[in-house]
Residue, then its C-alpha position, 0 to 999 in steps of 0.5 A: m225954343p232954340y233954332i236949328q237948321k232943318e237940314v242939320l236936324n235931318e242930318l242928325k236924324r240920319i245918324d244910326l246907332l252903329t255909326y254913333f258908337k263908331l264915331v263916339n265910342p268904338n271900343e264899346l261895340v261888340n260884333e256878334g256876326n252877320g251884321l249884328y252888334t251889341t255893347k259891352t255895357h248893355d248886352s241886351l241892346k241889339i243893333s242891326n240893319g240901321v235899327w236898334n232894340w233894347f230888349s231889357r227895356g222893351v224899347g227900340g228906334k231907328n237912330a242915335i237920337d232915339y237911343i240917347m233919349e232912352d239911355e240918358q232919359v232926356s228930351f228930344i232937344e237935349a238928345v240933339r244937343i248931346l249928339i251935336r256935341r259928341t259928333n261935332v256936327r256943325v251948327e250955326n250959333y251953336e253956343d246960343f243953341v246949347s245955352k238954351m237946352p234943358q238940363y238932364v232929367e234924373r231917371k226914376l226907377p220903378k218901385d218893386k211891387k208886392i203881389i197880393l195872393p188870394e187865400k188857397n182853398e183846402d183842395n183843388r177839385r173844382i179847378f181840376a175838373y174845370l181844366m180837364s173840361r178844357g181838355i188839359d191832361k191830368e199829368v199836366i195839371n198835377y205837375c202844375i199843382d205840385s210845382h205850385f204854379l197854380y191853385e184853387e182860391k178859396e172864396h170864388h174857386n177861381v184858378v190862380f196861375l202864378g209866375y216866379d222870378e229868377q230867385n223863385q219868388v212869386k211875382f205874378g198872378c192871374a185869376r180865371a173863373s172855373n165855370q162858364t163865366r168869362f172872368m179873368i184878372d191879373l192880381k194886384g201887384s203882379s209883374k207881367e215880366n214874370s208871367f205864368r210859364l213852364l220852363s225846361q230843366n234842360q237847356t234848349n234854344e227855343i221858346h214858345l209864346f201864348e196869349s193865355a195860360i189855358d193855351l199854354l197848358s193846351y199846347a203842353t197837352l198836345i206835346k204829350l199826345s204826340g208822345k213827347n215830354f212837355r217838360d222839355y219845352n220852354l212855354i211862356s204865356l203873355s197873360g193876355v193879348y199883346q197890344t200892338a202900336r198903331n204903327i205896328e213897326e213901332s210896337k214894343v217887345p212884350i215885357a213877359i219875354q224881355k227879361y227872359l231873352e236878356n238872361h238866356k242868350e242861348i235862345d235863337t228861336i221864338v215860336l208864336h202861337f197867337d190867336n187866329d183873330l185880328a188882334g192875334r194876327n197883328a201881334t204876330k206881325a209885330m213880333q216878327i218885325r221887331l225880332q226877326n233881325y235877332y231870332k228865328v221867329k216862327d208863326n204856328p197858330s192853331n189849325f182849327g178854331k180861334d186858339v190852341n185850346d179850340f184845336l185841342v178840344h177839337k182833336l180830342e173829340e175827333d180822336k174819340k170818334k175814331s176810337r168808337s169807329y175802331e170798336r165797332 
């Protein structure tokens, strides 16, 4: 392996991405104000406070080496070589160092998945009853069925939740048991970047994130109970708990919102409705750390129980008690 002085390597690691672009290609930078930069080529790449996040790819880093490794799909050593060449950092025996570097690695693009959907049942009675037992409002359920966002599958009568891409093609599906069994599974070929969601037809600058489809529908019901229209909100489920990295600061942005944020520049506020357990609290902390330089990130967990559905069921029970007391 080629040798490079430790002092020089430390110097290279200190070159942040903003400095790199100013040295190598300053015309590529786009100043969005308040210390936030992006680039003309990749507008989902955000640079701020010495760190960078590339939302469309779900990656981020602290320096130019990290960025070169991701952008050009090369090893650490190759990225160091490129940085030395482009920034003219002095390295002893540079020619020998360069000659021993590996060549560029071709970036392999993921193949488009084909989702396999289970056969639909002739009606949706069982899942309708199940969702109502979880406190979900009739109007919310009917809207989702009529909009082809969910249906009852024929063989096991599970609830199937669907997610669509920008071309209105089904790209995501997950099934959940419509009885007391804790059965939950993503359908084969699903892409989480198009997870189950209810989006406003009117432009809004805010999105609400949930761990599950049930929590999303529960929040839609709570919106209706408050006298507002749930169809005026952007509600997105992550299809399961967001898995953070061991070092929370290095956690990736969930794929379920990466592409959405890239395609919707109007969004400036993200509201988190994650569970009140350890995984949910860690996920909240990770999201706040990774996104706080670019968005207003609000933590809005359930005021009762583990999740949004627990709170909804509790609220409905309390409302019934109050109603009975008024009738006496």
